[in-house]
SERO-4910 file (N, C-alpha, C, O; in steps of 0.05 Angstrom, whole numbers):
BEGIN
 pado doro    nc1    nc2    nc3   cac1   cac2   cac3    cc1    cc2    cc3    oc1    oc2    oc3
  Unk    A  -1345  -1102    598  -1324  -1085    579  -1338  -1080    552  -1347  -1099    538
  Unk    A  -1339  -1056    545  -1349  -1049    518  -1328  -1051    496  -1306  -1040    499
  Unk    A  -1334  -1065    475  -1315  -1070    455  -1324  -1056    429  -1348  -1054    423
  Unk    A  -1304  -1046    413  -1310  -1036    388  -1294  -1051    368  -1271  -1058    374
  Unk    A  -1304  -1058    343  -1289  -1072    323  -1287  -1052    298  -1307  -1046    285
  Unk    A  -1264  -1044    292  -1258  -1023    272  -1247  -1037    249  -1229  -1054    251
  Unk    A  -1257  -1029    225  -1247  -1043    199  -1254  -1024    177  -1271  -1006    180
  Unk    A  -1241  -1030    152  -1248  -1016    128  -1269  -1031    114  -1266  -1055    109
  Unk    A  -1291  -1018    107  -1312  -1032     91  -1304  -1042     64  -1317  -1059     52
  Unk    A  -1283  -1030     54  -1273  -1036     26  -1255  -1061     25  -1247  -1070      3
  Unk    A  -1250  -1072     50  -1233  -1098     51  -1251  -1120     58  -1259  -1122     81
  Unk    A  -1258  -1138     40  -1278  -1161     46  -1269  -1179     68  -1286  -1188     84
  Unk    A  -1243  -1184     69  -1236  -1203     90  -1239  -1193    117  -1248  -1208    135
  Unk    A  -1233  -1167    122  -1237  -1156    148  -1267  -1152    156  -1276  -1155    179
  Unk    A  -1280  -1145    135  -1311  -1141    138  -1324  -1168    146  -1341  -1168    164
  Unk    A  -1316  -1190    135  -1326  -1217    142  -1316  -1225    171  -1332  -1236    187
  Unk    A  -1292  -1219    178  -1281  -1224    204  -1294  -1208    225  -1297  -1218    247
  Unk    A  -1301  -1184    219  -1315  -1166    239  -1341  -1179    246  -1348  -1177    270
  Unk    A  -1355  -1191    229  -1381  -1203    235  -1376  -1228    251  -1390  -1231    271
  Unk    A  -1357  -1246    245  -1350  -1268    261  -1342  -1261    290  -1352  -1273    309
  Unk    A  -1324  -1243    293  -1315  -1234    318  -1336  -1223    335  -1338  -1228    359
  Unk    A  -1354  -1206    322  -1376  -1192    336  -1394  -1212    348  -1400  -1210    372
  Unk    A  -1401  -1232    333  -1421  -1252    341  -1409  -1268    363  -1423  -1274    382
  Unk    A  -1382  -1276    361  -1369  -1293    380  -1366  -1279    408  -1371  -1291    429
  Unk    A  -1358  -1253    406  -1354  -1237    430  -1380  -1231    445  -1381  -1230    469
  Unk    A  -1401  -1227    430  -1427  -1222    442  -1436  -1247    458  -1447  -1245    480
  Unk    A  -1431  -1271    445  -1440  -1296    459  -1423  -1301    485  -1430  -1317    502
  Unk    A  -1399  -1287    486  -1384  -1288    511  -1391  -1265    533  -1379  -1262    553
  Unk    A  -1413  -1251    525  -1423  -1230    544  -1413  -1202    541  -1420  -1184    556
  Unk    A  -1397  -1197    520  -1387  -1170    513  -1409  -1154    500  -1426  -1165    486
  Unk    A  -1410  -1127    505  -1423  -1108    489  -1406  -1101    466  -1384  -1092    471
  Unk    A  -1414  -1104    440  -1399  -1101    418  -1410  -1081    397  -1434  -1083    389
  Unk    A  -1394  -1063    387  -1403  -1045    366  -1384  -1046    343  -1360  -1047    347
  Unk    A  -1393  -1048    318  -1376  -1048    296  -1373  -1017    286  -1392  -1002    284
  Unk    A  -1349  -1010    279  -1344   -983    271  -1328   -983    246  -1310  -1000    242
  Unk    A  -1335   -965    228  -1322   -963    202  -1313   -935    194  -1303   -930    172
  Unk    A  -1315   -915    216  -1307   -887    212  -1290   -880    236  -1298   -888    258
  Unk    A  -1268   -865    233  -1252   -857    255  -1271   -837    273  -1269   -837    297
  Unk    A  -1287   -823    263  -1303   -803    276  -1323   -817    294  -1334   -805    313
  Unk    A  -1328   -843    290  -1348   -858    306  -1333   -873    330  -1346   -887    345
  Unk    A  -1308   -869    332  -1292   -885    353  -1297   -871    380  -1283   -851    387
  Unk    A  -1315   -880    395  -1321   -870    421  -1338   -888    436  -1350   -906    425
  Unk    A  -1341   -884    463  -1359   -900    479  -1353   -929    483  -1370   -945    490
  Unk    A  -1326   -938    478  -1318   -965    482  -1292   -965    501  -1277   -945    503
  Unk    A  -1288   -986    512  -1264   -989    529  -1241   -999    513  -1218   -990    518
  Unk    A  -1245  -1017    494  -1223  -1028    477  -1234  -1028    450  -1257  -1035    444
  Unk    A  -1214  -1021    430  -1220  -1024    403  -1204  -1045    390  -1180  -1045    390
  Unk    A  -1218  -1064    378  -1204  -1085    361  -1201  -1075    333  -1222  -1071    321
  Unk    A  -1179  -1072    322  -1173  -1063    295  -1168  -1084    276  -1149  -1099    281
  Unk    A  -1181  -1088    253  -1176  -1109    235  -1166  -1093    212  -1181  -1079    198
  Unk    A  -1138  -1097    206  -1123  -1086    185  -1095  -1086    190  -1086  -1099    209
  Unk    A  -1080  -1070    171  -1050  -1069    175  -1044  -1045    192  -1061  -1033    205
  Unk    A  -1017  -1038    190  -1008  -1015    202  -1021   -988    196  -1023   -971    213
  Unk    A  -1029   -986    170  -1045   -963    162  -1070   -958    175  -1077   -936    183
  Unk    A  -1085   -980    178  -1111   -981    193  -1106   -975    222  -1120   -958    233
  Unk    A  -1086   -987    234  -1079   -980    262  -1074   -951    266  -1083   -939    285
  Unk    A  -1059   -939    248  -1050   -912    251  -1075   -892    247  -1076   -871    259
  Unk    A  -1095   -901    230  -1116   -885    226  -1134   -883    250  -1148   -863    253
  Unk    A  -1133   -904    269  -1150   -903    293  -1135   -895    318  -1147   -887    338
  Unk    A  -1107   -897    317  -1092   -895    341  -1094   -869    357  -1098   -870    381
  Unk    A  -1093   -845    343  -1093   -821    355  -1122   -815    368  -1124   -804    390
  Unk    A  -1143   -822    353  -1169   -821    364  -1171   -837    390  -1181   -826    410
  Unk    A  -1162   -861    391  -1162   -878    414  -1145   -866    437  -1153   -868    460
  Unk    A  -1123   -855    431  -1106   -842    452  -1118   -818    465  -1114   -813    489
  Unk    A  -1132   -804    448  -1145   -778    458  -1168   -784    477  -1174   -769    495
  Unk    A  -1181   -808    471  -1205   -816    486  -1200   -836    508  -1218   -843    523
  Unk    A  -1174   -844    511  -1170   -864    532  -1178   -892    526  -1182   -909    543
  Unk    A  -1181   -898    500  -1189   -926    492  -1165   -943    487  -1146   -933    473
  Unk    A  -1164   -966    496  -1143   -983    491  -1147   -997    465  -1170  -1000    457
  Unk    A  -1127  -1006    451  -1127  -1015    424  -1113  -1043    421  -1093  -1048    434
  Unk    A  -1123  -1058    404  -1110  -1085    398  -1116  -1091    368  -1139  -1089    358
  Unk    A  -1094  -1099    354  -1096  -1102    326  -1094  -1131    317  -1079  -1147    327
  Unk    A  -1110  -1138    295  -1109  -1164    282  -1100  -1158    253  -1113  -1143    238
  Unk    A  -1078  -1169    246  -1064  -1161    219  -1079  -1171    195  -1080  -1195    191
  Unk    A  -1089  -1154    179  -1100  -1160    153  -1083  -1144    131  -1092  -1139    109
  Unk    A  -1062  -1136    139  -1043  -1120    121  -1020  -1135    112  -1023  -1159    106
  Unk    A   -997  -1122    112   -971  -1134    104   -955  -1141    129   -959  -1163    140
  Unk    A   -937  -1124    138   -920  -1131    160   -933  -1131    186   -929  -1148    203
  Unk    A   -950  -1111    190   -964  -1109    216   -948  -1105    242   -953  -1119    262
  Unk    A   -928  -1087    242   -912  -1081    266   -930  -1072    289   -923  -1077    312
  Unk    A   -953  -1060    284   -968  -1050    306   -990  -1069    314  -1003  -1064    334
  Unk    A   -994  -1091    301  -1016  -1110    307  -1005  -1132    326   -981  -1139    326
  Unk    A  -1023  -1141    343  -1015  -1161    362  -1021  -1190    353  -1008  -1209    362
  Unk    A  -1039  -1193    335  -1048  -1219    326  -1046  -1219    295  -1049  -1199    281
  Unk    A  -1042  -1244    285  -1045  -1247    255  -1073  -1254    248  -1090  -1261    265
  Unk    A  -1078  -1254    223  -1106  -1256    212  -1121  -1281    220  -1145  -1283    223
  Unk    A  -1103  -1303    222  -1113  -1330    228  -1118  -1335    258  -1125  -1357    266
  Unk    A  -1112  -1315    274  -1114  -1319    304  -1139  -1307    318  -1139  -1299    341
  Unk    A  -1160  -1306    304  -1184  -1294    314  -1193  -1308    339  -1203  -1295    358
  Unk    A  -1191  -1334    340  -1199  -1348    365  -1181  -1340    390  -1190  -1338    413
  Unk    A  -1156  -1336    384  -1138  -1327    405  -1145  -1298    415  -1140  -1291    438
  Unk    A  -1156  -1281    396  -1165  -1256    403  -1189  -1258    424  -1190  -1244    444
  Unk    A  -1206  -1275    418  -1229  -1277    437  -1220  -1289    463  -1230  -1279    484
  Unk    A  -1203  -1308    464  -1192  -1318    488  -1178  -1297    504  -1181  -1296    529
  Unk    A  -1161  -1281    491  -1145  -1260    501  -1163  -1240    517  -1159  -1235    541
  Unk    A  -1183  -1231    503  -1201  -1211    514  -1218  -1222    537  -1224  -1208    557
  Unk    A  -1226  -1246    535  -1241  -1260    554  -1227  -1267    580  -1239  -1271    602
  Unk    A  -1200  -1268    577  -1183  -1278    601  -1181  -1256    621  -1177  -1261    644
  Unk    A  -1183  -1231    611  -1180  -1206    632  -1153  -1201    639  -1148  -1182    653
  Unk    A  -1133  -1218    629  -1104  -1213    636  -1094  -1194    611  -1083  -1203    591
  Unk    A  -1100  -1169    614  -1095  -1151    592  -1071  -1133    599  -1073  -1116    616
  Unk    A  -1048  -1137    586  -1024  -1119    593  -1024  -1096    574  -1031  -1100    550
  Unk    A  -1017  -1072    583  -1020  -1048    570   -993  -1037    561   -975  -1033    578
  Unk    A   -988  -1032    535   -962  -1021    527   -968   -993    519   -981   -988    498
  Unk    A   -959   -973    535   -963   -944    529   -943   -933    511   -919   -935    517
  Unk    A   -951   -922    488   -934   -911    467   -938   -881    466   -960   -870    466
  Unk    A   -915   -867    465   -916   -837    463   -924   -829    434   -920   -843    414
  Unk    A   -937   -807    435   -946   -794    410   -933   -766    408   -920   -758    428
  Unk    A   -935   -753    386   -922   -727    382   -944   -706    374   -964   -713    361
  Unk    A   -941   -682    381   -958   -660    376   -941   -642    356   -918   -635    362
  Unk    A   -954   -636    333   -941   -620    310   -957   -595    308   -981   -596    305
  Unk    A   -943   -571    311   -958   -548    309   -947   -533    283   -923   -530    279
  Unk    A   -967   -525    266   -960   -512    242   -982   -493    234  -1005   -501    231
  Unk    A   -976   -468    229   -995   -445    222  -1019   -445    240  -1042   -446    231
  Unk    A  -1012   -445    267  -1032   -443    287  -1051   -467    290  -1072   -465    303
  Unk    A  -1045   -489    277  -1061   -513    279  -1042   -536    289  -1019   -538    282
  Unk    A  -1057   -552    307  -1043   -575    318  -1050   -601    306  -1074   -605    303
  Unk    A  -1032   -618    299  -1035   -646    291  -1021   -665    309  -1004   -658    325
  Unk    A  -1030   -690    306  -1017   -710    324  -1009   -734    305  -1020   -739    284
  Unk    A   -988   -748    316   -978   -771    302   -968   -792    321   -957   -785    343
  Unk    A   -971   -816    314   -962   -838    330   -935   -847    317   -916   -854    331
  Unk    A   -932   -846    291   -907   -854    278   -888   -831    275   -867   -830    287
  Unk    A   -896   -812    257   -876   -792    249   -891   -767    236   -915   -766    230
  Unk    A   -875   -747    234   -881   -724    216   -860   -722    197   -837   -724    204
  Unk    A   -868   -717    172   -847   -715    150   -851   -690    136   -873   -682    127
  Unk    A   -828   -676    133   -826   -650    118   -810   -659     91   -788   -668     93
  Unk    A   -822   -655     69   -808   -664     45   -814   -644     22   -835   -631     21
  Unk    A   -797   -643      4   -797   -625    -20   -823   -631    -35   -833   -653    -37
  Unk    A   -832   -610    -46   -857   -612    -61   -853   -622    -89   -833   -617   -101
  Unk    A   -872   -637    -99   -870   -648   -127   -891   -640   -144   -911   -654   -147
  Unk    A   -888   -616   -156   -906   -606   -175   -894   -586   -196   -870   -579   -192
  Unk    A   -905   -578   -215   -895   -561   -236   -886   -534   -228   -871   -521   -242
  Unk    A   -896   -525   -205   -891   -498   -196   -864   -496   -179   -855   -475   -173
  Unk    A   -852   -519   -173   -830   -520   -156   -805   -526   -173   -807   -547   -186
  Unk    A   -784   -513   -174   -762   -519   -190   -737   -526   -175   -717   -533   -188
  Unk    A   -737   -525   -148   -715   -535   -134   -717   -566   -130   -739   -578   -128
  Unk    A   -695   -579   -130   -694   -608   -129   -691   -619   -100   -697   -642    -94
  Unk    A   -683   -600    -80   -681   -606    -54   -693   -584    -36   -702   -563    -46
  Unk    A   -693   -587    -11   -702   -565      8   -678   -561     28   -662   -579     35
  Unk    A   -677   -536     37   -657   -531     58   -673   -525     84   -691   -507     84
  Unk    A   -668   -539    107   -679   -537    130   -661   -531    154   -637   -539    155
  Unk    A   -671   -518    172   -656   -512    198   -672   -525    221   -696   -521    224
  Unk    A   -660   -541    238   -673   -553    260   -660   -544    286   -635   -545    289
  Unk    A   -676   -535    305   -667   -528    331   -681   -542    354   -705   -549    352
  Unk    A   -667   -547    374   -677   -560    399   -675   -541    422   -654   -535    432
  Unk    A   -698   -533    432   -702   -513    452   -685   -488    444   -670   -477    460
  Unk    A   -686   -480    420   -672   -455    411   -644   -458    402   -631   -439    392
  Unk    A   -632   -483    406   -602   -486    399   -601   -502    374   -616   -522    372
  Unk    A   -584   -495    356   -581   -507    330   -574   -538    332   -554   -545    344
  Unk    A   -591   -553    321   -586   -583    318   -571   -590    293   -551   -604    293
  Unk    A   -581   -578    270   -567   -583    245   -580   -568    222   -603   -561    222
  Unk    A   -565   -562    202   -576   -551    178   -576   -573    156   -554   -584    150
  Unk    A   -598   -578    143   -601   -600    125   -606   -589     96   -622   -572     90
  Unk    A   -591   -600     79   -598   -600     49   -605   -628     41   -587   -645     38
  Unk    A   -632   -632     36   -640   -660     32   -668   -659     18   -679   -638     13
  Unk    A   -677   -684     11   -704   -685      1   -726   -681     23   -749   -676     17
  Unk    A   -717   -682     49   -734   -677     71   -725   -688     97   -703   -698     99
  Unk    A   -741   -685    117   -734   -693    144   -756   -709    158   -779   -700    157
  Unk    A   -751   -732    171   -770   -747    184   -765   -744    215   -742   -748    224
  Unk    A   -784   -737    230   -782   -737    259   -802   -757    269   -826   -755    265
  Unk    A   -791   -777    283   -807   -801    291   -807   -804    321   -789   -793    335
  Unk    A   -827   -819    330   -828   -831    357   -814   -858    356   -808   -868    335
  Unk    A   -809   -871    380   -798   -898    380   -817   -917    364   -808   -935    349
  Unk    A   -843   -914    366   -861   -933    350   -855   -927    319   -854   -946    304
  Unk    A   -852   -903    311   -846   -897    283   -819   -903    273   -814   -902    249
  Unk    A   -801   -910    292   -773   -918    283   -770   -942    266   -749   -945    254
  Unk    A   -792   -960    264   -790   -982    249   -807   -977    224   -813   -996    210
  Unk    A   -814   -952    218   -829   -947    193   -812   -932    173   -791   -941    165
  Unk    A   -822   -907    165   -807   -892    145   -780   -887    154   -762   -891    137
  Unk    A   -774   -879    176   -748   -872    186   -729   -895    183   -706   -890    176
  Unk    A   -737   -920    188   -719   -942    184   -711   -946    155   -688   -954    150
  Unk    A   -729   -940    134   -723   -943    108   -702   -920    100   -686   -924     83
  Unk    A   -704   -898    113   -687   -876    109   -660   -878    124   -644   -859    123
  Unk    A   -654   -900    136   -628   -904    150   -629   -898    179   -608   -898    192
  Unk    A   -651   -894    191   -651   -888    220   -648   -913    238   -649   -936    229
  Unk    A   -645   -908    262   -642   -929    282   -668   -939    292   -689   -926    289
  Unk    A   -668   -963    302   -693   -975    314   -691   -966    344   -671   -970    358
  Unk    A   -712   -955    353   -714   -947    381   -732   -964    397   -754   -969    387
  Unk    A   -726   -973    420   -744   -988    437   -768   -971    445   -764   -947    450
  Unk    A   -792   -981    446   -816   -966    450   -816   -953    477   -828   -932    480
  Unk    A   -802   -964    497   -803   -951    525   -782   -928    527   -779   -917    548
  Unk    A   -770   -921    506   -751   -898    508   -766   -871    508   -786   -868    495
  Unk    A   -755   -852    523   -767   -826    525   -751   -808    503   -735   -791    511
  Unk    A   -755   -814    477   -739   -802    457   -754   -800    432   -771   -817    427
  Unk    A   -747   -780    415   -754   -778    386   -729   -778    370   -707   -775    381
  Unk    A   -732   -782    343   -708   -784    326   -714   -766    303   -737   -765    294
  Unk    A   -694   -751    293   -693   -736    269   -677   -748    248   -653   -753    252
  Unk    A   -689   -755    224   -674   -771    205   -676   -755    177   -698   -752    167
  Unk    A   -654   -747    167   -657   -734    140   -662   -755    118   -654   -778    121
  Unk    A   -677   -746     98   -684   -763     74   -662   -753     52   -662   -730     42
  Unk    A   -646   -773     46   -627   -768     23   -610   -743     25   -609   -727      7
  Unk    A   -597   -739     49   -583   -716     53   -559   -710     33   -544   -728     25
  Unk    A   -556   -687     26   -535   -681      6   -509   -673     19   -495   -656      9
  Unk    A   -502   -686     42   -479   -680     57   -474   -706     74   -493   -718     83
  Unk    A   -449   -712     77   -441   -737     95   -445   -731    125   -448   -750    140
  Unk    A   -446   -706    133   -447   -701    163   -474   -703    174   -476   -706    199
  Unk    A   -495   -701    157   -524   -703    169   -531   -733    172   -533   -748    153
  Unk    A   -535   -739    195   -543   -766    204   -566   -767    223   -571   -746    236
  Unk    A   -580   -789    226   -601   -791    245   -592   -782    272   -570   -789    281
  Unk    A   -608   -767    287   -602   -757    315   -625   -763    334   -648   -755    330
  Unk    A   -619   -778    355   -640   -786    377   -639   -763    398   -617   -755    405
  Unk    A   -660   -753    407   -661   -732    427   -684   -738    446   -703   -752    440
  Unk    A   -681   -726    470   -701   -729    491   -729   -717    482   -730   -695    471
  Unk    A   -749   -731    487   -777   -722    475   -789   -701    494   -812   -692    490
  Unk    A   -775   -692    515   -784   -671    531   -775   -645    520   -784   -624    530
  Unk    A   -758   -645    500   -749   -621    488   -769   -612    466   -787   -627    458
  Unk    A   -765   -587    456   -782   -578    434   -764   -575    408   -742   -563    409
  Unk    A   -773   -587    387   -757   -585    362   -772   -565    345   -796   -567    342
  Unk    A   -758   -547    334   -769   -525    315   -754   -530    288   -730   -533    287
  Unk    A   -770   -530    267   -761   -533    239   -769   -510    223   -792   -501    223
  Unk    A   -750   -499    208   -757   -475    191   -742   -480    163   -723   -496    161
  Unk    A   -752   -467    143   -741   -469    117   -724   -445    109   -730   -423    117
  Unk    A   -704   -450     93   -688   -427     83   -704   -411     64   -724   -420     54
  Unk    A   -695   -387     58   -710   -368     41   -715   -380     15   -696   -392      4
  Unk    A   -738   -379      3   -747   -387    -23   -756   -418    -26   -762   -428    -47
  Unk    A   -755   -430     -3   -763   -460     -4   -790   -463      5   -801   -446     19
  Unk    A   -804   -485     -3   -828   -494      4   -828   -524      8   -811   -537     -3
  Unk    A   -846   -535     24   -845   -560     32   -874   -573     40   -891   -558     50
  Unk    A   -879   -597     36   -905   -608     45   -900   -623     71   -878   -634     76
  Unk    A   -920   -623     89   -918   -635    115   -939   -658    115   -962   -654    107
  Unk    A   -930   -681    125   -947   -703    129   -945   -714    156   -923   -718    166
  Unk    A   -967   -721    169   -968   -733    197   -981   -760    195  -1004   -763    187
  Unk    A   -964   -780    201   -973   -808    196   -985   -814    170  -1005   -828    167
  Unk    A   -972   -803    149   -978   -807    122  -1000   -790    110  -1005   -791     86
  Unk    A  -1014   -773    127  -1035   -756    118  -1024   -726    115  -1011   -715    132
  Unk    A  -1031   -715     93  -1020   -687     90  -1033   -668    109  -1057   -667    111
  Unk    A  -1015   -653    122  -1024   -634    143  -1023   -605    132  -1038   -588    141
  Unk    A  -1006   -600    113  -1004   -571    103   -978   -566     86   -965   -585     77
  Unk    A   -973   -542     83   -949   -533     68   -934   -514     85   -944   -496     98
  Unk    A   -908   -518     84   -888   -500     99   -876   -481     77   -870   -488     54
  Unk    A   -872   -458     86   -858   -437     69   -833   -427     87   -828   -437    109
  Unk    A   -819   -408     76   -797   -396     90   -807   -376    111   -792   -364    126
  Unk    A   -835   -372    112   -848   -353    130   -861   -369    154   -871   -356    173
  Unk    A   -861   -394    154   -872   -409    175   -853   -428    189   -833   -436    178
  Unk    A   -861   -435    213   -844   -453    229   -861   -479    237   -885   -477    241
  Unk    A   -848   -500    240   -862   -526    250   -849   -533    275   -824   -533    276
  Unk    A   -865   -538    297   -854   -547    322   -864   -575    329   -886   -582    322
  Unk    A   -847   -591    342   -854   -620    347   -849   -621    379   -827   -615    389
  Unk    A   -871   -629    394   -867   -635    423   -882   -662    427   -897   -673    411
  Unk    A   -877   -670    452   -891   -696    460   -920   -690    468   -927   -670    481
  Unk    A   -938   -708    459   -966   -702    464   -973   -709    493   -959   -724    507
  Unk    A   -993   -697    502  -1002   -700    531  -1018   -727    535  -1032   -730    555
  Unk    A  -1018   -744    518  -1030   -770    521  -1015   -791    507   -999   -786    490
  Unk    A  -1020   -816    515  -1005   -839    502  -1027   -856    487  -1051   -854    492
  Unk    A  -1017   -873    469  -1035   -893    454  -1028   -918    467  -1004   -926    468
  Unk    A  -1049   -931    479  -1046   -954    496  -1054   -980    481  -1078   -984    476
  Unk    A  -1035   -997    475  -1039  -1023    460  -1042  -1044    481  -1028  -1043    502
  Unk    A  -1061  -1064    476  -1061  -1086    492  -1042  -1106    479  -1041  -1109    454
  Unk    A  -1027  -1120    498  -1008  -1140    487  -1010  -1165    505  -1018  -1164    528
  Unk    A  -1001  -1188    492  -1001  -1211    506   -977  -1213    527   -955  -1203    521
  Unk    A   -982  -1225    550   -960  -1225    571   -934  -1239    561   -911  -1231    568
  Unk    A   -939  -1260    544   -915  -1275    537   -897  -1263    513   -876  -1273    505
  Unk    A   -910  -1241    502   -897  -1230    478   -882  -1202    487   -889  -1189    506
  Unk    A   -860  -1196    470   -846  -1172    476   -838  -1159    451   -839  -1172    430
  Unk    A   -828  -1135    452   -820  -1120    428   -799  -1134    412   -801  -1134    388
  Unk    A   -780  -1146    425   -756  -1157    410   -763  -1183    397   -751  -1190    377
  Unk    A   -783  -1198    408   -796  -1222    393   -808  -1213    369   -803  -1224    348
  Unk    A   -825  -1192    371   -838  -1182    348   -820  -1170    326   -824  -1174    302
  Unk    A   -801  -1156    336   -780  -1143    318   -766  -1165    302   -764  -1162    278
  Unk    A   -756  -1186    315   -742  -1206    301   -760  -1220    280   -751  -1226    258
  Unk    A   -786  -1224    288   -803  -1238    270   -811  -1221    246   -811  -1231    223
  Unk    A   -819  -1195    251   -826  -1178    230   -803  -1171    211   -808  -1169    187
  Unk    A   -779  -1166    222   -755  -1159    206   -747  -1183    189   -737  -1179    167
  Unk    A   -753  -1207    198   -744  -1231    183   -765  -1233    161   -757  -1241    139
  Unk    A   -791  -1227    165   -808  -1227    142   -801  -1206    122   -800  -1212     98
  Unk    A   -795  -1182    131   -785  -1161    113   -762  -1168     97   -760  -1163     73
  Unk    A   -743  -1180    111   -718  -1186     99   -720  -1206     77   -704  -1207     58
  Unk    A   -742  -1224     80   -748  -1243     59   -763  -1232     37   -767  -1247     17
  Unk    A   -772  -1208     37   -787  -1196     16   -816  -1194     21   -828  -1215     27
  Unk    A   -828  -1173     18   -859  -1171     24   -872  -1163     -2   -865  -1143    -14
  Unk    A   -892  -1178    -10   -908  -1172    -35   -924  -1149    -28   -938  -1149     -8
  Unk    A   -924  -1129    -45   -941  -1106    -41   -962  -1104    -63   -979  -1086    -62
***
């Protein structure tokens, strides 16, 4: 099995661990490559990611598109997407050497805007612009599912997330937590200016179309990275991607164990 170890060169702790893991895994007979750029993620069967959720997200889509399985070691804060904590590097080696690799397939979304396609594991966010050229304090959006009106929003923005992304930005905005095995996406308004607009869970086989009312502009972000600008002349569509992001997990672990543990950490306060 060919392994890749992905990390940020600017994080000394993960850089040091990459060297330790690489040498240990090579001594166990693995072919190991260290990777520091998303564009270099290729030619491996499994990618070990050293970092937090942001690092995981930066590699997830590239892995999904290439059929590379992914496992994370948390060097960030909460680490919802990681399987191991930073002190468990010996467990990582034992896990990979055991061959008992359980795969957790996570759905991703395809976002189409201005004839360009983007992909996200967590969410796409449409939010009001923040610059001196914009004088409106909110944006007005219209959302349709398969051509039928879902809602009209007057809000700071709208988050459309996968089940994986339901524990991220959408949760902070008042959305529900979705089990990762659900065939669903969720639309959650950001600070809606009406009591009727609430998070809505819908089947991910449907196509969601979002448009802006006349005179409004908004910025679009996919997994935290800016994808472009929406105007009242453009539409954004969200559909399910034709690939999954495959995480390696331990047999004895499950989503609800991790959820309870991570939410307890968050509830106690996380230093940023």
